[in-house]
TISE-128630 format. One record per residue (C-alpha): residue number from 1; residue in three letters; x, y, z. Coordinates in pm, whole numbers, padded with zeros to 5 digits. Layout:
% TISE-128630
NUM,ala,X,Y,Z
...
% end
This chain:
% TISE-128630
1,met,-06755,04037,-08102
2,asn,-06637,03678,-08056
3,ser,-06719,03682,-07686
4,gln,-07068,03814,-07761
5,cys,-07126,03529,-08008
6,cys,-07014,03276,-07749
7,ala,-07249,03423,-07487
8,gln,-07543,03407,-07728
9,ser,-07457,03047,-07814
10,ile,-07443,02946,-07449
11,thr,-07773,03117,-07371
12,his,-07948,02940,-07656
13,ala,-07801,02603,-07561
14,glu,-07893,02645,-07197
15,ser,-08249,02748,-07280
16,thr,-08285,02430,-07484
17,leu,-08136,02225,-07202
18,thr,-08372,02378,-06946
19,glu,-08669,02294,-07163
20,ala,-08541,01940,-07216
21,ile,-08511,01881,-06840
22,ala,-08864,02009,-06783
23,glu,-09000,01798,-07068
24,ala,-08841,01485,-06919
25,asn,-09104,01511,-06639
26,leu,-08873,01360,-06381
27,tyr,-09043,01515,-06078
28,ala,-09400,01531,-05956
29,asn,-09578,01869,-05963
30,gln,-09296,02051,-06137
31,asp,-09530,02270,-06348
32,asp,-09319,02239,-06662
33,val,-09008,02389,-06505
34,ala,-08695,02223,-06371
35,pro,-08722,02200,-05990
36,phe,-08358,02308,-05959
37,arg,-08112,02541,-06129
38,val,-07973,02413,-06459
39,ala,-07593,02413,-06491
40,ala,-07418,02552,-06796
41,glu,-07189,02249,-06806
42,pro,-07114,01937,-06598
43,phe,-06939,01985,-06264
44,gln,-06561,01943,-06284
45,leu,-06389,01752,-06003
46,asp,-06017,01758,-05938
47,asp,-05826,01440,-06026
48,asp,-05757,01340,-05663
49,ser,-06126,01360,-05568
50,met,-06226,01168,-05879
51,gln,-05977,00893,-05803
52,ala,-06096,00879,-05441
53,ile,-06454,00828,-05557
54,arg,-06353,00549,-05795
55,thr,-06165,00376,-05512
56,leu,-06450,00420,-05266
57,gly,-06705,00197,-05443
58,pro,-06533,-00138,-05385
59,ala,-06453,-00027,-05029
60,leu,-06820,00041,-04955
61,tyr,-06918,-00297,-05098
62,arg,-06674,-00464,-04859
63,phe,-06809,-00252,-04575
64,asn,-07166,-00368,-04645
65,ala,-07055,-00731,-04654
66,ala,-06872,-00681,-04322
67,val,-07175,-00507,-04170
68,gln,-07408,-00799,-04224
69,glu,-07152,-01053,-04103
70,leu,-07108,-00843,-03790
71,tyr,-07485,-00848,-03739
72,tyr,-07508,-01225,-03786
73,glu,-07212,-01286,-03556
74,ser,-07373,-01067,-03293
75,lys,-07697,-01268,-03317
76,glu,-07489,-01586,-03283
77,asp,-07302,-01455,-02974
78,arg,-06970,-01438,-03158
79,gln,-06969,-01059,-03132
80,pro,-07107,-00833,-02856
81,ser,-07486,-00849,-02832
82,phe,-07525,-00470,-02829
83,ile,-07459,-00463,-03207
84,ala,-07770,-00661,-03300
85,asp,-07964,-00493,-03020
86,tyr,-07900,-00152,-03177
87,leu,-07976,-00268,-03531
88,asp,-08294,-00453,-03428
89,lys,-08425,-00171,-03212
90,gly,-08774,-00065,-03321
91,lys,-08791,-00315,-03609
92,pro,-09097,-00537,-03656
93,asp,-09053,-00914,-03629
94,leu,-09143,-00961,-03997
95,val,-08844,-00755,-04111
96,lys,-08605,-00918,-03865
97,asp,-08718,-01267,-03969
98,tyr,-08645,-01202,-04337
99,ala,-08308,-01048,-04256
100,arg,-08203,-01366,-04074
101,met,-08311,-01622,-04335
102,arg,-08006,-01828,-04424
103,arg,-08102,-01852,-04793
104,phe,-08062,-01474,-04822
105,arg,-07755,-01444,-04602
106,pro,-07510,-01342,-04880
107,asp,-07743,-01076,-05024
108,val,-07624,-00714,-05004
109,pro,-07754,-00394,-05167
110,arg,-07675,-00384,-05538
111,ile,-07685,-00006,-05571
112,ile,-07469,00186,-05325
113,arg,-07487,00564,-05297
114,pro,-07294,00760,-05037
115,asp,-07363,01128,-04980
116,leu,-07019,01287,-05000
117,ile,-06929,01641,-04896
118,leu,-06627,01784,-05077
119,thr,-06414,01949,-04806
120,glu,-06077,02125,-04806
121,thr,-05911,01802,-04694
122,gly,-06098,01543,-04901
123,leu,-06433,01367,-04895
124,ala,-06666,01320,-04597
125,ala,-06957,01074,-04620
126,thr,-07259,01205,-04432
127,glu,-07452,00881,-04490
128,leu,-07474,00564,-04696
129,asp,-07798,00491,-04882
130,ser,-07894,00140,-04996
131,val,-08234,00246,-05140
132,pro,-08123,00561,-05319
133,gly,-08325,00793,-05534
134,gly,-08175,01015,-05799
135,phe,-08014,00765,-06033
136,gly,-08291,00805,-06290
137,leu,-08245,01182,-06274
138,thr,-07867,01149,-06297
139,ser,-07897,00923,-06601
140,ser,-08138,01157,-06777
141,leu,-07914,01457,-06714
142,ala,-07607,01262,-06827
143,gln,-07773,01192,-07160
144,leu,-07876,01556,-07209
145,tyr,-07526,01691,-07139
146,his,-07363,01412,-07340
147,lys,-07575,01507,-07643
148,arg,-07433,01857,-07613
149,gly,-07077,01728,-07635
150,tyr,-06984,01709,-07267
151,pro,-06812,01393,-07141
152,val,-06975,01278,-06817
153,val,-06870,01011,-06569
154,gly,-07020,00681,-06679
155,gly,-07105,00813,-07024
156,ala,-07455,00864,-07163
157,asp,-07576,00514,-07067
158,gly,-07363,00429,-06765
159,ile,-07652,00406,-06521
160,pro,-07910,00223,-06736
161,gln,-07657,-00033,-06859
162,asn,-07519,-00096,-06511
163,phe,-07870,-00115,-06368
164,ile,-07986,-00383,-06612
165,ala,-07657,-00573,-06577
166,met,-07714,-00574,-06200
167,ile,-08073,-00699,-06246
168,lys,-07949,-00978,-06476
169,asp,-07705,-01085,-06206
170,val,-07971,-01077,-05933
171,ser,-08222,-01276,-06140
172,gly,-07975,-01512,-06306
173,met,-08143,-01437,-06639
174,asp,-08033,-01259,-06957
175,arg,-08373,-01100,-07028
176,pro,-08555,-01070,-06696
177,thr,-08896,-00906,-06678
178,thr,-08840,-00640,-06413
179,ala,-09077,-00437,-06197
180,ile,-08945,-00121,-06032
181,ala,-09191,-00105,-05742
182,val,-09243,00258,-05632
183,ser,-09454,00318,-05321
184,asp,-09672,00619,-05234
185,glu,-09409,00737,-04987
186,ala,-09151,00740,-05269
187,ala,-09388,00892,-05526
188,asp,-09168,01199,-05578
189,tyr,-08924,00968,-05757
190,leu,-09180,00795,-05979
191,gly,-09107,01019,-06278
192,glu,-08738,00939,-06288
193,met,-08803,00567,-06243
194,gln,-09053,00575,-06529
195,trp,-08792,00752,-06742
196,leu,-08534,00482,-06662
197,ala,-08780,00201,-06738
198,ser,-08881,00366,-07067
199,his,-08517,00403,-07170
200,leu,-08447,00036,-07098
201,arg,-08755,-00071,-07293
202,gln,-08615,00117,-07591
203,glu,-08305,-00100,-07550
204,gly,-08521,-00413,-07570
205,tyr,-08563,-00494,-07197
206,asp,-08898,-00555,-07030
207,val,-08885,-00307,-06742
208,glu,-09174,-00112,-06589
209,ala,-09200,00128,-06297
210,ile,-09526,00040,-06124
211,his,-09707,00079,-05795
212,pro,-09694,-00231,-05571
213,arg,-10075,-00254,-05591
214,asp,-10042,-00335,-05961
215,ile,-09835,-00646,-05891
216,gln,-10048,-00962,-05922
217,phe,-09986,-01280,-05724
218,gln,-10028,-01635,-05854
219,glu,-09911,-01960,-05700
220,asp,-09616,-01976,-05939
221,gly,-09500,-01616,-05889
222,leu,-09571,-01247,-05940
223,tyr,-09718,-01093,-06256
224,met,-09785,-00750,-06407
225,gly,-09992,-00627,-06701
226,thr,-10328,-00746,-06826
227,gly,-10457,-00961,-07110
228,lys,-10196,-01041,-07371
229,gln,-09958,-00800,-07196
230,arg,-09964,-01001,-06872
231,arg,-09627,-01157,-06795
232,arg,-09442,-01306,-06503
233,ile,-09203,-01084,-06307
234,his,-08854,-01227,-06262
235,ala,-08701,-00941,-06061
236,val,-08834,-00664,-05838
237,tyr,-08632,-00353,-05770
238,arg,-08767,-00244,-05432
239,phe,-08795,00132,-05432
240,phe,-08950,00167,-05090
241,glu,-08801,00168,-04743
242,leu,-08863,-00118,-04501
243,phe,-09017,00115,-04241
244,asp,-09300,00165,-04492
245,leu,-09393,-00204,-04533
246,lys,-09722,-00168,-04346
247,asn,-09836,00081,-04612
248,ile,-09736,-00129,-04915
249,pro,-10035,-00299,-05084
250,lys,-09996,-00675,-05131
251,ile,-09670,-00677,-04935
252,asp,-09753,-01010,-04769
253,leu,-09796,-01174,-05111
254,ile,-09481,-01010,-05247
255,leu,-09278,-01128,-04947
256,tyr,-09427,-01477,-04976
257,ala,-09300,-01495,-05335
258,val,-08961,-01370,-05221
259,arg,-08943,-01625,-04939
260,lys,-09036,-01908,-05178
261,gln,-08775,-01772,-05423
262,leu,-09039,-01731,-05694
263,val,-08898,-01386,-05766
264,ala,-08567,-01211,-05705
265,ile,-08571,-00884,-05511
266,thr,-08316,-00611,-05452
267,pro,-08231,-00435,-05227
268,pro,-08266,-00733,-04994
269,ile,-08514,-00730,-04707
270,lys,-08246,-00639,-04454
271,his,-08296,-00356,-04210
272,val,-07928,-00341,-04118
273,phe,-07856,-00151,-04440
274,glu,-08117,00116,-04373
275,glu,-07958,00256,-04058
276,lys,-07729,00558,-04024
277,leu,-07596,00422,-03695
278,leu,-07358,00197,-03893
279,phe,-07105,00482,-03885
280,gly,-07131,00477,-03505
281,leu,-07053,00105,-03503
282,phe,-06763,00160,-03741
283,his,-06604,00407,-03499
284,his,-06682,00205,-03185
285,pro,-06348,00134,-03006
286,gln,-06449,-00221,-02916
287,leu,-06500,-00313,-03284
288,gln,-06181,-00177,-03438
289,lys,-06011,-00516,-03459
290,tyr,-06316,-00662,-03634
291,trp,-06320,-00388,-03898
292,gln,-05944,-00411,-03957
293,lys,-05960,-00787,-04004
294,ser,-06279,-00788,-04217
295,leu,-06190,-00494,-04440
296,gly,-05813,-00517,-04461
297,ser,-05585,-00233,-04358
298,glu,-05613,-00035,-04683
299,val,-05995,-00024,-04693
300,tyr,-06010,00030,-04317
301,gln,-05783,00334,-04339
302,leu,-05979,00474,-04634
303,leu,-06310,00450,-04450
304,gln,-06155,00598,-04137
305,gln,-06082,00907,-04345
306,val,-06421,00920,-04519
307,phe,-06666,00823,-04241
308,pro,-06699,01113,-03990
309,glu,-06676,01033,-03622
310,ser,-07024,00921,-03517
311,trp,-07194,00820,-03195
312,ile,-07523,00640,-03124
313,val,-07731,00855,-02888
314,asp,-07811,00603,-02616
315,asn,-07985,00746,-02309
316,arg,-07877,00470,-02069
317,pro,-07646,00596,-01790
318,leu,-07276,00506,-01779
319,pro,-07077,00424,-01464
320,pro,-06859,00709,-01332
321,his,-06533,00562,-01470
322,ala,-06668,00529,-01828
323,ile,-06660,00793,-02102
324,ile,-06817,00851,-02443
325,pro,-06499,00826,-02655
326,gly,-06411,01133,-02861
327,leu,-06669,01369,-02711
328,glu,-06553,01649,-02483
329,arg,-06701,01940,-02289
330,gly,-06465,02214,-02169
331,gly,-06166,02008,-02279
332,ala,-06260,01706,-02066
333,pro,-06420,01375,-02175
334,ile,-06790,01335,-02102
335,asn,-06972,01030,-01969
336,gln,-07331,01152,-01987
337,trp,-07512,01306,-02283
338,ser,-07660,01575,-02058
339,gln,-07311,01724,-02029
340,leu,-07350,01841,-02390
341,phe,-07667,02039,-02312
342,asp,-07466,02356,-02239
343,ala,-07192,02298,-02497
344,ser,-07050,02608,-02661
345,lys,-07119,02684,-03026
346,lys,-06772,02558,-03116
347,glu,-06820,02239,-02915
348,arg,-07148,02165,-03086
349,glu,-07012,02160,-03441
350,leu,-07203,01837,-03461
351,val,-07496,01703,-03663
352,leu,-07781,01526,-03486
353,lys,-07986,01301,-03714
354,leu,-08249,01032,-03689
355,ser,-08082,00700,-03762
356,gly,-08340,00529,-03978
357,phe,-08663,00328,-04004
358,ser,-08875,00640,-04005
359,pro,-09032,00866,-04270
360,asn,-08837,01151,-04107
361,ala,-08499,00985,-04155
362,trp,-08430,01083,-04516
363,gly,-08367,01407,-04702
364,ser,-08309,01701,-04469
365,arg,-08574,01594,-04221
366,gly,-08489,01491,-03868
367,val,-08156,01678,-03883
368,thr,-08022,01943,-03641
369,met,-07689,02118,-03695
370,gly,-07567,02204,-03347
371,his,-07375,02520,-03439
372,asp,-07664,02650,-03652
373,val,-07918,02670,-03366
374,asn,-07916,02857,-03036
375,gly,-07838,02689,-02707
376,gln,-08201,02630,-02611
377,gln,-08284,02474,-02947
378,trp,-07979,02250,-02921
379,arg,-08075,02136,-02573
380,glu,-08429,02054,-02686
381,ala,-08308,01866,-02995
382,leu,-08064,01659,-02791
383,gln,-08329,01583,-02528
384,asp,-08571,01476,-02802
385,ala,-08302,01244,-02941
386,leu,-08244,01091,-02597
387,asp,-08618,01038,-02548
388,ser,-08648,00885,-02896
389,phe,-08413,00602,-02801
390,asp,-08677,00446,-02574
391,gln,-08932,00477,-02854
392,gly,-08728,00256,-03086
393,ser,-08593,00538,-03306
394,pro,-08231,00606,-03210
395,phe,-08045,00915,-03323
396,val,-07686,00950,-03436
397,leu,-07449,01234,-03351
398,gln,-07192,01302,-03621
399,arg,-06889,01529,-03644
400,phe,-06962,01819,-03881
401,his,-06734,01865,-04183
402,lys,-06761,02195,-04365
403,gly,-06776,02181,-04742
404,lys,-06521,02374,-04942
405,lys,-06631,02668,-05154
406,val,-06688,02586,-05522
407,gln,-06818,02778,-05821
408,val,-07077,02672,-06076
409,arg,-07234,02843,-06374
410,tyr,-07608,02808,-06414
411,his,-07883,02927,-06646
412,his,-08110,03183,-06481
413,asp,-08468,03095,-06567
414,lys,-08607,03451,-06547
415,thr,-08340,03664,-06713
416,asn,-08230,03396,-06961
417,asp,-07859,03451,-06898
418,val,-07576,03244,-06750
419,arg,-07466,03337,-06397
420,thr,-07199,03220,-06155
421,met,-07284,03095,-05807
422,asn,-07057,03027,-05512
423,gly,-07166,02728,-05312
424,arg,-07084,02397,-05148
425,val,-07130,02062,-05316
426,arg,-07265,01720,-05226
427,leu,-07153,01439,-05453
428,cys,-07369,01129,-05500
429,pro,-07186,00853,-05689
430,tyr,-07397,00553,-05792
431,tyr,-07214,00220,-05766
432,phe,-07366,-00097,-05912
433,val,-07271,-00440,-05776
434,arg,-07251,-00756,-05991
435,gly,-07108,-01047,-05800
436,glu,-06804,-00885,-05642
437,asp,-06753,-00636,-05924
438,val,-06846,-00276,-05845
439,glu,-06901,-00030,-06130
440,leu,-06942,00347,-06108
441,gly,-07242,00437,-06324
442,gly,-07248,00814,-06274
443,ile,-07218,01095,-06020
444,leu,-07474,01364,-05936
445,ala,-07342,01694,-05796
446,thr,-07577,01911,-05592
447,ile,-07440,02262,-05533
448,cys,-07625,02482,-05283
449,pro,-07563,02853,-05216
450,leu,-07327,02936,-04932
451,asn,-07613,03062,-04712
452,lys,-07778,02718,-04711
453,lys,-07668,02510,-04413
454,leu,-07788,02172,-04542
455,ile,-07690,02057,-04891
456,his,-07977,01880,-05065
457,gly,-08201,01909,-05368
458,met,-08393,02240,-05369
459,ser,-08503,02511,-05611
460,asp,-08194,02721,-05528
461,ala,-07956,02430,-05587
462,val,-07774,02342,-05908
463,met,-07803,01971,-05986
464,val,-07574,01837,-06257
465,pro,-07368,01530,-06352
466,val,-06995,01525,-06289
467,arg,-06766,01568,-06585
468,gln,-06534,01288,-06693
469,thr,-06167,01382,-06646
% end
């Protein structure tokens, strides 16, 4: 009888939670239902993984700082020129000019989100996002689970409070008027950004999520609102990728205000942070001494464990005595990418992905898992990646790390009961940077069924905050 009562209680609670997520209206075109499976409780991480994630934030901040110094040193001929050549490839002059302005040289992304796969041996970072979505969703979910008595990482307000503290630091003001500028290309995330802005307004902060076209330019700065509600913007949170600048209304006026330091903007206008090929540079043999010196041995060793081996797919031929380090075919090193065309299924346990600066370089788009396609499909994907290099859109090849099997309970929306699903999990921690302090605001877990090869948000996935240990 007691177990039956508990089951009824859970079902009722989960039904309420499902409705609350739908009512939050965090996603476009969701038709009053959650666009993912609703977990019965927050996802529980083991202590070692939780400690690793807490340690990782400051390490990633140091990595970003080292990345931009490496880029500047390459431009100044104090590091090999190929570094800047790779990072500048396919970028318009406007973006490169802003990235090199000395007044913005110290600026780094203030929200850092790695995509982490939980494996049998630890964490593997598939990429590092400096313009991440999902933190509004994570914050909303954290509040909903917290209200039901579940402790979550960061607490109920970890993300909003860290977000506004970061904006204060960027603007140098205690009560900055803030515009979260959401482009058409990022419109799927508008709902969660509006939720975050609304929550912060309830806390007394002037924050709005708006389209860039609604930003007004005057000689003394940027404004939003009309009539008596018109006020000057002190900080812009840029929620659009730099590849999309040509499609952003009023971008020339916005960038003029940034250049004249009439408004603070974050993430900074720096293309180097919007490239997946950074992992390839991190593993490049010629740069190991730089990373060790810039990061320190402890951070360097940590990132060596977390960043999978990665290679930049460069179609230029190598001399006969050269090799592509770490890649083999038939047990022997290779020195031409074409030698991987006929790789066995085992040898192609690799992930091919578009590096960045393209609308196809985020989510699950532009990704091929070598062992999940047949030989002909693999050959075509690799050839397309080689051809793309000349078009200014390099690809990255990354060592595949299989996620460990986990279990999660979720509320079934049709039968109104709680079920258990076996799956694999992607963890997205959100780190907020203030000065040199890095705070973990929350973690979103995305658990996909075992038959799904790529782990990302989908209707079959469970998306839930991580529980505080």
